[in-house]
C-alpha positions in Angstrom: 17.4 82.5 -38.0 14.0 82.6 -36.6 13.2 79.3 -38.7 16.5 77.8 -37.8 15.9 78.7 -34.0 12.0 77.2 -34.3 13.5 73.9 -36.0 16.2 73.4 -33.2 13.6 74.5 -30.2 10.9 71.7 -31.8 13.6 69.2 -31.7 14.7 69.6 -28.2 10.9 69.5 -27.1 10.9 66.2 -29.2 13.8 65.0 -27.4 12.4 65.8 -24.4 8.7 64.1 -24.8 11.2 60.8 -25.9 12.8 60.7 -22.9 9.7 61.7 -20.9 7.8 58.8 -23.0 11.2 55.9 -22.2 10.9 56.7 -18.1 7.3 56.2 -18.5 7.4 52.9 -19.8 10.2 51.7 -17.3 9.6 47.8 -16.3 8.7 48.2 -12.6 10.8 46.1 -10.2 9.4 43.0 -8.4 8.8 43.1 -5.0 11.2 40.8 -3.0 9.8 37.1 -1.9 9.1 36.6 1.8 9.1 33.5 3.2 10.8 30.8 5.6 14.2 29.6 3.8 14.5 26.0 5.9 12.2 23.0 5.8 12.5 19.4 6.4 12.1 16.4 3.4 8.5 15.6 3.2 7.4 19.5 4.7 6.7 22.8 2.9 6.9 26.3 3.0 5.3 29.7 1.3 7.5 32.0 -0.9 5.3 35.1 -1.9 5.6 38.5 -3.3 3.3 42.1 -3.1 4.3 41.7 -6.9 1.6 39.2 -8.4 0.9 38.0 -11.3 4.3 36.0 -11.6 5.2 32.5 -11.8 7.5 30.1 -9.4 10.1 28.1 -10.4 12.8 25.7 -9.1 16.2 25.6 -10.0 16.7 21.9 -8.8 13.1 20.2 -8.0 14.9 17.3 -7.3 15.7 19.2 -3.5 12.7 21.3 -3.9 9.3 21.5 -6.1 7.1 25.1 -6.0 4.1 25.8 -7.2 4.0 27.5 -9.2 1.1 29.8 -8.8 1.1 29.5 -5.1 4.9 29.4 -4.1 4.1 26.6 -1.7 7.4 24.6 -1.9 8.0 21.2 -0.6 11.2 19.7 0.1 11.9 16.7 -1.2 15.5 15.7 -0.5 18.7 17.3 1.7 20.1 19.9 -0.1 19.2 23.4 -1.4 17.6 25.0 -4.0 16.8 28.9 -5.7 13.4 29.8 -6.1 12.6 32.5 -8.8 9.5 34.7 -9.5 9.1 36.0 -12.7 6.7 38.5 -13.9 6.3 39.5 -17.1 7.0 43.0 -18.8 9.0 43.8 -15.3 13.1 44.7 -14.4 13.8 40.8 -13.8 13.3 37.9 -11.6 13.6 37.6 -8.1 15.3 34.6 -6.0 15.4 32.6 -3.1 17.2 30.1 -1.9 15.6 27.6 0.3 17.1 25.0 2.3 15.9 21.5 2.9 17.8 19.2 5.7 16.7 16.1 7.2 13.9 14.4 8.5 15.2 14.1 12.3 14.5 10.3 13.3 12.1 9.1 15.6 13.3 7.5 18.9 12.0 4.5 21.2 11.6 1.3 22.4 9.3 -1.5 20.6 7.9 -4.7 23.0 5.2 -6.5 24.0 2.4 -7.1 21.8 0.6 -5.0 19.2 -3.2 -5.0 20.2 -3.9 -1.5 18.4 -2.6 -0.2 15.0 1.0 1.1 15.2 2.7 3.5 12.7 6.6 4.3 13.0 7.6 7.0 11.4 11.4 7.0 10.1 13.2 6.8 13.1 15.9 4.2 15.3 13.9 2.3 17.2 15.0 -0.5 19.8 13.6 -3.8 19.9 13.5 -6.2 24.0 12.1 -9.3 23.7 10.1 -11.0 21.6 7.6 -8.4 19.7 4.4 -10.1 18.7 1.7 -8.4 16.2 -1.6 -9.7 17.5 -5.1 -10.7 15.1 -6.7 -8.0 13.4 -3.9 -5.6 14.4 -1.7 -4.0 11.4 1.8 -2.4 12.3 3.5 -0.3 9.9 7.4 1.0 9.7 8.2 3.7 7.3 11.1 3.9 5.6 15.1 4.1 6.3 14.0 3.5 9.8 16.4 1.0 12.2 15.3 -1.3 14.8 18.3 -3.0 16.7 18.1 -5.7 19.4 21.1 -6.4 21.9 21.5 -10.2 22.7 22.4 -9.8 26.2 19.2 -8.6 26.8 17.2 -11.7 26.1 15.1 -13.6 23.6 14.5 -10.8 21.3 12.3 -11.6 17.5 9.9 -9.7 15.7 6.4 -12.0 15.1 3.5 -11.5 13.1 0.7 -14.3 14.5 -2.0 -15.2 12.3 -4.1 -12.6 11.5 -1.4 -10.0 11.9 -0.1 -8.5 9.7 3.0 -6.3 8.9 3.8 -3.2 6.7 7.1 -2.3 5.5 7.7 0.3 3.8 11.1 0.8 2.6 12.8 2.3 -0.6 16.5 1.1 -2.7 17.8 4.0 -1.0 16.2 3.9 2.5 15.7 0.2 3.3 14.6 -1.0 6.5 17.4 -2.4 8.5 16.5 -4.8 11.4 19.8 -5.8 13.3 22.0 -6.7 16.7 24.2 -4.2 18.3 26.9 -6.9 18.7 26.9 -7.6 15.1 27.6 -11.1 16.2 25.3 -14.3 13.8 23.0 -16.1 15.6 21.9 -13.4 18.4 18.5 -12.9 17.8 15.7 -14.8 16.1 14.6 -12.7 13.0 11.2 -11.9 11.3 8.5 -14.9 12.0 5.7 -14.7 9.9 2.3 -16.6 10.5 -0.7 -17.6 8.5 -3.3 -20.5 7.9 -2.5 -20.8 4.3 -2.3 -24.4 3.4 0.3 -26.8 4.4 1.4 -30.5 4.6 3.9 -31.8 6.7 4.9 -34.8 8.3 1.9 -37.9 8.0 0.4 -35.5 5.3 -1.3 -33.5 8.3 -2.8 -30.1 7.5 -2.2 -28.3 10.8 1.4 -28.6 13.1 3.7 -26.7 15.9 6.6 -24.1 15.3 10.2 -25.2 16.0 10.6 -21.9 16.4 10.4 -22.1 20.3 7.1 -20.3 20.3 5.9 -23.3 19.8 2.3 -22.2 17.8 0.2 -23.6 15.3 0.3 -22.9 11.9 -1.5 -24.2 8.8 -4.8 -23.9 7.3 -7.2 -23.6 4.4 -6.7 -19.7 3.4 -4.4 -19.7 0.4 -4.8 -16.1 0.0 -4.1 -15.0 3.3 -2.5 -11.6 3.6 0.1 -11.0 6.5 1.4 -7.7 4.9 3.6 -6.3 2.7 7.4 -6.7 3.5 9.6 -3.9 1.0 13.0 -3.2 1.1 14.2 -5.0 4.2 17.4 -6.5 6.3 17.5 -8.4 8.6 20.8 -9.0 9.7 22.9 -11.9 12.5 19.6 -13.6 12.8 19.3 -17.5 13.6 19.1 -17.2 17.8 17.0 -19.9 19.1 13.7 -18.4 21.2 12.9 -20.4 24.1 13.4 -23.9 24.5 13.0 -24.1 20.8 14.8 -27.1 19.5 16.5 -25.6 16.5 17.5 -22.2 15.9 15.4 -19.5 13.9 16.6 -17.4 10.3 16.6 -14.4 8.8 12.8 -14.9 7.8 10.6 -17.6 9.0 7.0 -18.0 6.9 4.6 -20.1 8.4 2.1 -20.9 6.2 2.0 -17.8 4.6 -0.4 -17.2 1.4 -0.4 -15.6 -1.8 -1.5 -12.6 -0.3 1.3 -11.6 1.0 4.0 -9.3 -0.4 7.1 -10.2 0.0 10.1 -8.1 -2.2 13.4 -6.9 -2.0 14.5 -8.9 1.2 18.3 -9.4 2.5 19.0 -12.1 5.3 22.5 -11.0 6.4 24.9 -13.5 8.1 22.3 -14.9 10.3 23.5 -18.5 12.5 21.0 -20.6 10.3 18.7 -20.5 7.1 18.2 -16.6 5.4 14.9 -18.0 4.2 12.9 -20.3 5.5 9.0 -21.8 4.5 7.0 -24.2 6.3 4.5 -24.8 3.4 1.8 -21.7 2.9 1.4 -20.5 -1.0 3.5 -17.2 -0.3 5.9 -16.3 -2.9 8.8 -14.3 -2.8 10.8 -11.8 -5.2 14.2 -9.4 -5.3 15.8 -11.9 -2.3 19.2 -12.1 -1.2 20.9 -14.4 1.4 24.4 -13.5 1.9 26.9 -15.3 4.4 24.4 -16.9 6.6 25.8 -20.6 8.1 22.9 -23.2 7.2 21.5 -23.5 4.1 20.6 -19.9 2.0 17.1 -20.9 0.8 15.3 -23.8 2.9 11.3 -24.9 2.8 9.2 -27.9 3.6 5.6 -29.1 4.7 4.2 -28.9 1.2 5.6 -24.9 0.3 3.8 -24.0 -3.2 4.8 -20.5 -3.8 4.3 -20.1 -7.6 5.5 -16.4 -8.6 9.3 -16.4 -7.2 12.0 -14.4 -9.2 15.4 -12.9 -8.8 16.7 -15.2 -5.9 20.2 -14.3 -5.2 23.2 -16.6 -2.3 26.3 -15.9 -1.8 27.7 -18.8 0.8 30.9 -17.2 2.0 32.9 -18.4 5.6 30.3 -21.3 6.6 27.2 -22.3 4.8 25.7 -26.0 4.2 23.2 -25.7 0.7 22.1 -23.0 -1.7 18.6 -24.4 -1.8 17.8 -27.5 0.5 14.1 -28.6 -0.7 11.6 -31.2 1.1 8.0 -31.7 1.2 8.1 -33.6 4.3 8.1 -37.0 2.9 4.7 -35.8 1.1 4.1 -37.2 -2.6 2.7 -34.6 -4.1 1.0 -32.7 -6.9 2.2 -29.6 -6.7 5.9 -27.8 -6.2 6.7 -24.0 -6.4 8.0 -22.8 -8.9 11.3 -20.4 -9.4 13.0 -18.5 -12.4 15.8 -16.4 -12.1 18.6 -17.9 -9.5 21.9 -17.1 -8.7 23.7 -19.9 -6.0 27.5 -19.1 -5.3 29.7 -20.4 -3.2 32.9 -18.4 -2.1 36.1 -20.2 -2.5 37.4 -21.7 1.1 33.8 -21.7 2.5 33.3 -25.2 4.5 30.0 -26.5 5.9 28.4 -25.5 9.0 29.3 -28.6 11.1 32.3 -30.8 10.5 31.3 -34.3 9.6 28.0 -32.7 8.1 28.8 -33.0 4.6 26.3 -29.8 2.8 28.0 -28.9 -0.4 26.0 -28.8 -2.8 23.5 -26.1 -4.9 20.4 -27.8 -4.8 19.5 -30.5 -2.6 16.4 -32.6 -3.2 14.6 -35.3 0.0 12.1 -36.1 1.2 10.1 -36.2 -2.0 10.9 -32.8 -2.9 10.4 -31.4 -5.8 10.0 -28.1 -8.2 9.9 -26.1 -11.4 13.5 -24.0 -11.6 14.8 -21.9 -14.3 17.2 -19.6 -16.0 20.0 -20.8 -13.2 23.6 -19.7 -12.1 25.1 -22.0 -10.1 29.3 -21.4 -9.3 31.8 -22.6 -6.5 30.4 -25.8 -5.0 33.6 -27.3 -5.4 34.8 -30.4 -3.8 35.7 -30.6 -0.2 38.5 -32.2 1.9 37.5 -33.4 5.4 40.4 -35.0 6.8 41.4 -37.8 4.0 38.2 -38.0 2.5 37.4 -36.0 -0.7 33.7 -35.3 -1.1 31.8 -34.7 -4.6 29.3 -31.4 -4.8 27.0 -31.3 -7.1 24.5 -28.8 -8.4 22.1 -30.9 -8.1 22.2 -33.8 -4.9 19.2 -36.5 -5.0 19.2 -37.4 -1.3 16.6 -40.5 -1.2 15.4 -42.9 -3.4 11.5 -42.4 -2.8 12.8 -38.5 -4.4 14.3 -39.9 -7.3 11.6 -42.6 -7.8 8.5 -40.4 -7.1 9.9 -37.1 -8.1 13.1 -37.4 -10.3 11.4 -40.3 -12.5 8.0 -38.6 -13.1 9.1 -35.3 -14.0 8.3 -33.5 -10.8 11.6 -32.0 -10.9 12.5 -29.5 -13.7 15.7 -27.3 -14.0 16.1 -25.6 -17.1 18.9 -23.0 -18.7 21.4 -23.9 -15.8 24.6 -23.0 -16.3 27.5 -24.5 -13.9 31.0 -23.6 -13.6 33.6 -24.4 -10.8 31.3 -27.3 -9.2 32.5 -30.6 -8.6 29.7 -32.5 -11.2 26.3 -31.8 -12.4 23.9 -33.8 -10.8 25.0 -36.6 -8.1 22.5 -39.2 -6.3 23.3 -39.6 -2.3 25.3 -43.5 -1.3 22.6 -45.2 0.6 24.4 -48.2 2.1 27.5 -47.9 0.5 25.9 -47.7 -2.8 25.3 -45.1 -5.3 22.0 -43.8 -6.0 21.5 -43.3 -10.0 19.7 -40.5 -11.3 18.3 -40.2 -14.8 16.7 -37.0 -15.4 13.5 -37.4 -18.4 14.7 -36.2 -20.9 14.0 -32.0 -20.9 14.0 -32.1 -17.1 17.5 -30.8 -16.2 19.3 -28.6 -19.2 22.1 -27.2 -19.0 23.2 -23.8 -20.8 26.1 -21.8 -21.3 24.2 -18.4 -21.6 22.1 -18.3 -18.1 21.8 -14.4 -16.7 20.5 -15.5 -13.3 19.3 -13.5 -10.6 18.9 -9.7 -11.9 19.3 -6.7 -9.0 19.7 -3.6 -9.2 22.5 -2.4 -6.6 21.2 0.2 -3.4 21.8 0.6 -0.1 19.4 -1.8 0.2 21.9 -4.3 -1.0 25.1 -2.7 0.6 26.1 -3.2 4.0 29.2 -1.0 5.8 29.7 0.2 2.6 30.2 -3.2 0.9 27.7 -4.5 -1.8 26.4 -8.0 -1.6 26.4 -8.8 -4.9 29.1 -10.4 -5.8 
């Protein structure tokens, strides 16, 4: 009996000893996280705990990232994310939620001439008057900003003078938009940039005077001129005359700008003149959309010779003239621009800008125009009837004898991999003195196909207006 009692007592001792051992190994509880739970995009906050040795993680890094060791949280986009703090050999992790809110939009008026560097943070600004960036000055706009002018306040435009720089840091989802409050085409002067790259204007001169109402000189010898960097920018409802200017402005106008200038992902939307116009220079443009502009989608003169142009897209609707109006100011030359991946579309029912001025072709060459163009889609440039006369539209129109003789016949105009649909004819010469101009491209200079891909652009906020995509 004593032996059984002793065994029982020993077993109880082992049991108590076991329980005591389990209590000593119970994992510690992690102290709660402390810190501010709300930040704006781009700002930071920090979560901390008195329990050390742990690791922080974010459930949604696309909303908020967190430094694994310090607990510093950075807001990435609007939303909320659970932040977890885990310490090894403890009862379990603790969590807390951080909410990321939008950056408050700044406001203010943009006017006068900039004589010192200026950065406009994300905001909604008012443009008033003909604003200019002086020589040696840089003005920067951050992504997502909107700059609005009002026609009733008088002439409005944004002008980069020679030596000035405009830096626009838009993104695909946060473009920088310049617009006009009434949404009426032709309500302001758009973005105008001057440089000192080479030009060849009428008479072969290397300097000329702008026709935008500013009446400023342009042209020079600095082929690498740098007027800044325009990325993901949309200009809406431009094309207004400035002062006593004898010609309307465009969405974007480039006077002798150089190859050091970056023009990428630009949109010219519903202007009352050209979408984009180049007056000489060496600048190139990539990923550009001209939508609903009442004159030409793309236009140049004065010996523009940009070499690295690609992904140009035009959609003409309502009123519109040429898809591309190409000229060289009556100067025969041995240089020319190069553009690849082009889409030119004309919506059914689109008419020329003015009655009696029959401008209905996709590519129009005149005044010694030339160039190398490849991978092209042309669609919808149909014949046009006005009164009792039906006019033939062409994918390629040659307007004068000199251009035909000096450019076509000497292989200075090249169009290859061209897919043409719903268009009157492929090649046409103007009727001069009642006699049609006979145009015959040398072998390999005008080559059609059925597999051109045209412009390759990814749709996003930059190419969407009022919920509607501009890529048709």
